[in-house]
C-alpha positions in Angstrom: 0.1 0.0 0.0 1.3 3.4 -0.9 0.5 6.8 0.3 2.1 9.7 -1.5 1.6 12.7 -3.7 0.3 12.6 -7.2 -3.0 11.2 -8.7 -5.3 9.5 -6.4 -8.3 7.1 -7.2 -11.4 8.1 -6.3 -12.7 7.6 -2.7 -15.4 4.9 -2.1 -17.2 3.9 0.7 -15.5 0.7 0.9 -12.3 2.8 1.2 -13.7 4.7 3.7 -14.8 1.5 5.5 -11.5 0.5 5.5 -9.9 3.8 6.6 -12.4 3.6 9.7 -11.4 0.3 10.6 -7.7 1.0 10.4 -8.1 4.3 12.5 -10.3 2.8 15.2 -8.1 -0.2 15.7 -5.1 2.0 16.0 -6.6 4.1 18.4 -7.7 1.2 20.4 -4.1 -0.1 20.5 -2.7 3.2 21.4 -5.1 3.8 24.3 -4.1 0.1 25.5 -0.5 1.3 25.1 -1.0 4.1 27.5 -0.9 1.6 30.3 2.0 0.0 29.3 3.9 3.3 29.0 2.8 4.4 32.4 4.0 1.3 34.2 7.1 1.4 32.3 7.9 5.0 32.9 8.3 5.6 29.2 6.8 8.5 27.6 3.7 7.4 25.4 5.4 9.1 22.4 7.7 5.9 21.8 4.9 3.7 22.1 2.9 6.0 19.3 5.9 6.1 17.2 6.6 2.5 17.5 2.9 1.9 16.1 3.6 4.1 13.1 7.0 2.3 12.2 5.1 -1.1 12.5 2.6 0.1 10.2 5.2 1.5 7.7 7.0 0.2 4.8 9.3 -1.7 6.8 6.8 -3.0 9.0 3.8 -5.5 9.2 1.5 -2.9 7.6 3.9 -2.2 4.4 2.0 1.3 4.2 4.7 3.7 2.1 3.9 7.1 3.2 6.4 10.0 1.9 4.3 13.0 2.0 6.1 15.5 4.3 4.0 18.5 3.4 0.7 16.8 4.6 2.7 15.7 7.6 3.6 19.2 8.5 0.2 20.5 8.3 -1.3 17.7 10.4 1.6 18.1 12.9 0.9 21.9 13.3 -2.7 21.2 13.7 -2.1 18.8 16.3 0.5 21.1 18.0 -2.2 23.6 18.3 -4.7 21.2 20.0 -1.5 20.1 22.4 -0.4 23.6 23.4 -4.4 24.4 24.1 -4.6 21.3 26.3 -1.5 22.2 28.1 -2.7 25.9 28.6 -6.0 25.1 30.0 -4.0 22.7 32.5 -1.5 25.5 33.4 -2.0 26.8 37.0 -1.0 30.4 37.1 -0.2 30.1 40.8 2.7 27.7 39.8 4.1 29.4 36.8 3.8 32.8 38.1 7.0 32.9 40.3 8.7 30.9 37.6 8.1 33.4 34.6 11.3 35.2 34.5 13.3 32.0 34.6 11.2 30.0 32.1 11.1 33.3 29.8 15.1 33.2 30.0 15.3 29.5 29.4 13.0 29.9 26.2 14.7 32.9 24.7 18.5 32.8 25.9 18.5 29.1 26.7 17.2 28.5 23.1 20.1 30.5 21.8 22.8 28.9 23.9 21.6 25.6 22.8 21.2 26.4 19.2 24.9 27.8 19.2 26.6 25.0 20.9 24.6 21.9 19.0 25.0 23.4 15.7 28.6 24.0 16.3 28.8 20.2 17.3 27.0 19.2 14.1 29.3 21.3 11.9 32.8 20.3 13.2 32.1 16.9 14.6 29.6 15.5 12.1 30.6 17.5 9.1 27.1 19.0 8.3 27.3 22.4 6.4 26.3 25.6 8.6 23.0 25.9 7.2 22.1 22.4 8.0 23.8 22.4 11.2 21.8 25.4 12.4 18.7 23.9 11.3 19.5 20.8 13.4 20.5 23.1 16.6 17.2 24.8 16.3 14.9 21.8 15.7 16.3 20.0 18.6 16.1 22.8 21.1 12.4 22.6 21.9 11.5 20.8 25.0 8.3 18.8 25.6 6.6 19.1 28.9 4.4 16.3 28.1 7.2 13.8 27.7 8.8 15.2 31.0 5.5 15.1 33.3 4.3 11.7 31.8 7.5 10.0 33.7 7.4 12.5 36.9 3.7 12.5 37.6 4.1 10.4 40.6 7.0 12.5 42.3 5.7 15.5 43.8 8.2 18.2 42.8 8.9 21.7 44.0 6.6 24.3 42.5 9.6 26.1 41.0 10.7 23.2 39.2 7.4 22.2 37.8 6.3 25.9 36.9 9.7 26.4 35.3 9.6 23.5 33.2 5.8 23.7 32.0 6.2 27.4 31.3 9.5 26.8 29.3 8.0 24.1 27.2 4.8 26.3 26.3 7.2 29.6 25.5 9.9 27.9 23.6 8.0 26.4 20.7 7.6 29.9 19.3 11.1 31.1 18.9 12.3 27.8 17.8 9.7 27.5 15.0 10.6 31.0 13.9 14.3 30.1 13.8 13.8 26.7 11.8 11.6 28.5 9.4 14.3 31.4 8.8 17.2 28.8 8.5 15.4 26.7 6.2 14.0 29.4 3.7 17.2 31.5 3.8 20.1 29.7 5.3 22.4 31.5 7.9 21.3 35.2 8.5 23.7 37.6 7.6 22.5 40.3 10.0 21.8 38.4 13.2 20.2 41.3 15.0 17.6 41.6 12.4 16.4 38.0 13.1 16.6 38.9 17.0 13.9 41.9 16.1 12.1 39.6 13.9 11.7 37.0 16.5 10.8 39.8 19.4 8.3 41.1 17.3 6.5 38.1 16.4 6.5 37.0 20.2 5.0 40.4 21.1 2.3 40.3 18.4 1.5 36.7 19.3 1.3 37.3 23.1 -0.9 40.3 22.8 -3.4 38.6 20.3 -3.3 35.4 22.7 -3.9 37.2 25.9 -6.7 39.4 24.4 -8.3 36.5 22.6 -8.2 34.4 25.9 -9.6 37.6 28.1 -12.5 38.2 25.8 -13.4 34.5 25.5 -13.3 34.0 29.3 -15.7 37.2 29.7 -17.9 35.8 27.2 -18.2 32.3 28.4 -18.6 33.5 32.1 -21.6 36.1 31.1 -23.5 34.1 28.2 -25.1 30.9 29.1 -25.1 28.5 26.2 -28.3 26.2 25.5 -26.3 23.0 26.2 -23.4 22.2 28.7 -21.6 20.1 25.8 -21.3 23.7 23.8 -18.7 24.9 26.5 -15.8 22.7 25.9 -16.4 23.1 22.0 -16.3 27.1 22.5 -13.3 26.9 24.5 -11.4 24.9 21.9 -12.8 27.3 19.2 -11.5 30.2 21.1 -8.1 28.8 21.2 -7.6 28.0 17.7 -8.9 31.9 16.9 -5.8 32.8 19.0 -3.6 30.6 16.9 -5.2 31.9 13.8 -5.4 35.4 14.7 -1.7 35.5 15.7 -0.4 33.6 12.4 -2.6 36.0 10.2 -1.1 39.0 12.1 2.4 37.6 11.3 3.1 37.0 15.1 3.5 33.8 16.7 0.2 31.7 16.6 1.8 29.0 19.0 2.4 31.4 21.6 -1.1 32.9 21.0 -2.9 29.8 21.6 -0.8 28.8 24.7 -1.6 32.0 26.4 -5.2 32.4 25.5 -5.7 28.7 26.8 -3.9 29.6 30.0 -6.1 32.5 30.8 -9.4 30.7 30.1 -7.6 28.1 32.2 -7.5 30.2 35.0 -10.6 32.1 34.7 -13.1 29.6 36.5 -15.3 29.1 33.5 -18.8 27.1 33.4 -18.6 23.4 33.2 -14.8 23.4 33.8 -14.2 19.6 34.7 -16.2 18.7 31.4 -14.3 21.3 29.3 -10.8 20.0 30.8 -12.0 16.4 30.0 -12.7 17.1 26.6 -9.5 19.1 26.0 -7.6 16.2 27.4 -9.1 13.7 25.0 -8.6 15.8 22.1 -4.8 16.2 23.1 -4.4 12.5 23.6 -6.1 12.0 19.9 -3.8 14.6 18.5 -0.7 13.0 20.2 -1.4 9.4 19.0 -2.3 10.9 15.3 0.6 12.9 15.2 2.9 10.3 16.4 1.7 7.4 14.3 2.1 9.8 11.2 5.4 10.6 12.0 6.4 6.7 12.6 5.0 6.3 8.9 7.1 8.9 7.6 10.2 7.5 8.7 12.0 4.8 6.7 13.9 2.6 9.1 16.2 0.8 6.8 17.5 4.4 6.0 18.5 5.1 9.6 21.6 3.0 9.7 24.1 5.8 8.5 22.6 8.5 10.7 22.6 6.7 14.0 26.3 7.7 15.0 25.7 11.4 14.0 22.6 11.5 16.1 24.3 9.8 19.3 27.0 12.5 19.0 24.8 15.5 18.4 22.5 14.1 21.2 25.4 13.6 23.7 26.6 17.2 23.2 23.0 18.3 23.5 22.2 16.4 26.5 25.7 16.8 28.3 26.7 20.3 27.2 24.2 22.5 25.6 21.1 21.9 27.8 23.3 22.1 31.3 25.1 25.1 29.9 21.8 27.0 28.9 20.3 26.0 32.3 23.3 27.6 34.3 23.3 30.6 32.2 19.8 31.4 32.4 19.1 30.2 36.2 22.3 31.1 38.1 21.1 34.7 38.1 17.8 33.8 39.8 20.0 31.8 42.5 18.3 28.6 41.6 19.6 25.7 43.8 22.2 23.5 42.0 20.0 20.2 42.5 17.1 21.8 40.9 19.5 23.0 38.0 20.6 19.4 37.8 17.2 17.9 37.5 16.1 20.7 34.8 19.0 20.0 32.8 18.2 16.4 32.5 14.5 16.9 32.2 15.1 18.6 28.8 13.3 15.8 26.9 12.7 16.2 23.3 9.2 15.2 21.9 6.8 16.1 19.2 8.0 19.4 18.2 11.6 18.5 16.9 10.3 15.7 14.9 7.6 17.9 13.3 9.9 20.8 12.5 12.3 18.4 11.1 9.8 18.2 8.3 10.1 22.1 7.6 13.4 21.8 5.7 11.8 18.8 3.8 9.0 20.8 2.6 11.6 23.8 1.7 13.6 21.3 -0.5 17.0 22.0 1.8 19.8 19.9 0.8 20.2 16.6 2.8 16.6 17.4 4.4 16.0 13.6 4.8 19.1 13.1 6.8 18.2 16.0 9.0 14.9 14.1 9.8 16.5 10.9 10.3 18.9 12.5 12.8 16.3 14.2 14.7 14.2 11.1 14.8 16.9 8.8 16.1 18.0 11.4 18.7 14.4 11.9 20.1 13.9 7.9 20.3 17.4 7.4 21.8 17.6 10.1 24.2 14.2 9.7 25.5 14.7 6.2 26.3 17.8 7.1 28.3 16.5 10.1 30.1 12.9 9.3 30.5 13.3 6.2 33.0 15.9 7.9 35.1 14.2 11.2 35.6 12.3 9.8 38.6 15.4 8.0 40.1 17.4 11.3 39.5 14.6 13.6 41.2 14.8 10.8 44.3 18.6 11.1 44.5 18.7 15.0 44.5 16.0 14.9 47.4 13.6 17.0 45.2 10.5 14.8 46.1 8.4 16.7 48.6 4.9 16.0 50.1 2.0 16.2 48.1 -0.5 19.1 48.2 -4.1 18.9 49.6 -6.1 17.6 46.8 -8.1 20.4 45.3 -11.7 20.5 44.8 -13.6 19.6 41.5 -15.8 22.5 41.3 -18.2 22.9 38.1 -20.2 26.0 37.4 -23.8 26.2 35.5 -24.6 29.8 35.0 -28.5 30.2 35.6 -29.0 33.2 33.6 -32.7 34.1 34.0 -32.2 33.9 37.8 -29.1 35.9 37.8 -27.0 33.0 39.8 -25.1 30.2 39.6 -25.3 26.3 40.4 -21.8 25.0 41.6 -21.4 21.3 41.7 -18.3 20.4 44.3 -16.8 17.1 44.5 -14.6 16.4 47.5 -11.8 14.3 46.5 -9.6 11.9 48.6 -6.9 14.1 50.7 -9.3 17.1 50.6 -9.4 19.1 54.3 -13.1 19.5 53.8 -13.5 15.9 55.1 -14.9 16.2 58.8 -16.1 19.8 58.3 -19.7 20.7 59.2 -22.1 22.7 56.7 -22.3 25.6 58.9 -18.3 25.6 59.1 -17.9 26.4 55.7 -19.0 29.9 56.5 -20.2 30.7 52.9 -21.2 34.4 52.2 -24.5 35.7 52.2 -26.3 34.8 49.0 -24.6 31.3 48.8 -26.0 28.0 50.4 -25.4 24.3 50.2 -28.7 23.0 49.0 -28.2 19.0 48.4 -25.5 16.6 49.1 -25.1 13.4 47.2 -23.3 10.6 49.0 -23.0 7.1 47.9 -25.7 7.4 45.3 -28.3 9.0 47.6 -29.0 12.6 47.8 -30.5 14.5 51.1 -30.8 18.2 52.0 -28.0 18.9 54.5 -28.6 20.3 57.8 -25.9 22.8 59.5 -24.4 20.1 61.4 -24.2 17.7 58.5 -20.4 16.7 58.5 -19.0 16.2 54.9 -16.8 13.3 54.0 -14.5 12.3 51.1 -16.6 11.2 47.8 -19.4 13.8 48.7 -20.8 15.7 45.8 -22.3 19.3 47.0 -24.7 21.5 45.1 -24.3 24.9 46.2 -26.5 27.9 44.8 -24.8 31.4 44.9 -26.0 34.5 43.6 -23.9 36.4 40.8 -22.2 39.0 43.1 -21.2 36.3 45.4 -20.2 33.4 43.2 -16.4 34.1 43.2 -16.6 34.6 46.9 -18.4 31.5 47.5 -15.8 29.5 45.4 -12.8 31.0 47.0 -14.4 29.9 50.4 -14.9 26.4 49.2 -11.4 26.0 47.9 -9.9 27.7 51.1 -11.8 25.0 53.3 -10.6 22.2 51.0 -6.9 23.1 51.2 -6.8 24.7 55.0 -9.9 23.0 56.7 -12.2 24.6 59.0 -9.5 26.9 60.3 -8.5 28.2 56.8 -8.8 32.0 58.0 -6.7 31.6 60.8 -4.0 29.7 58.8 -3.9 32.4 56.4 -5.6 30.4 53.5 -8.4 32.6 51.7 -8.6 30.4 48.6 -7.0 33.2 46.5 -4.2 31.0 45.6 -6.0 27.5 45.5 -5.4 26.0 42.1 -8.2 24.7 39.8 
């Protein structure tokens, strides 16, 4: 079977049925593979890449796919969804203190990494400067999804998680600009012009992303849609609008979609749990489809000559370029050496480098296929090395702390005609709301607990009713006190009945 550019036979219902069967089978296998990857500690991207390779021309599927342009388009679309999902899940309280350090890593750190890696590719491997700069830029972007997929079981200091998460959301934008610039024009004669272009595109993308995110959040909070299922669709549509607006304005669409999603993710939107689950599911589908497609694009029997160059470049990137960029960027912020060590080793490469490696292929750069092969081998090999060892390194550096109190799951449904809100509150295991009486919640006037669902049975609570883990509460709040009621609920969830005396007012409580 061959899938490539050129004349195609008409699509029939039989072909459509075959395509749907193959796609559904791949999704089922990929979903089952998530459990395997979670138990082994390996990022799931390797499993999905393996499925694509197995389906390719050197595998059991014998599908010959060589359309780099289609791969790039689908990859960009998948990245938009992945960045949107990541932004929606980003807690502002965690990344706010880390923003200066993360911004330095995303800008200065990328420049250091590109320079060191490109020099190694030129002097050690013998690539021309244009090809070396492309390789250096392509592999300079980190992937938070890969990092946290292996660190999710280890509570880390907020500064570490916030820095890594913000860096991965920010550094995609300058890296994309660099790869496109090097692929279309080669080395830039006036480097300061390229820096100015990067700064302008980032500023435009950031402005549009923040504006779209704020306007979208305001609209969703003040307009009651006829069905709860429309809220997740509206949120994703707003995120895509931020990307499209930034790109059309010659700015960074990737930075725009991340910032817009982060604004919405911290805005207490109606039906938030449903929206978060919908975005998470779309993110998984995007990752699965993207990695399987990238696995199809690679030709395994052509990788032999590029394994050694990939290992050398990856060694320089992992042992020299990444640690140097971390030291240069984080030392001025007085980040302890233990945290710098972990963040140096946690610079996993995932989806973005392999997708960006298709840009020189589309632009017709000399040796672009070799660049793609080098990047593919580098990502696979060093993810296999770094991924399973990250939890071990975190423990050795004594960076595993105590888990925070579980946050409440609060879903809001606006009652537009009544000028009120219905809050659905789920009390998870670990929440300090367990053992608190309803009266001790001390909700503001205009808010009240109207119903408790416990073990499948519902009842109207008394002021002396003691709340337990697993309870679901229905809280009715008038429009003026809606935010205050949610802040108080989150404060009790984090600090218990003595939240006010302990200094926990809910303002910093995460979603």
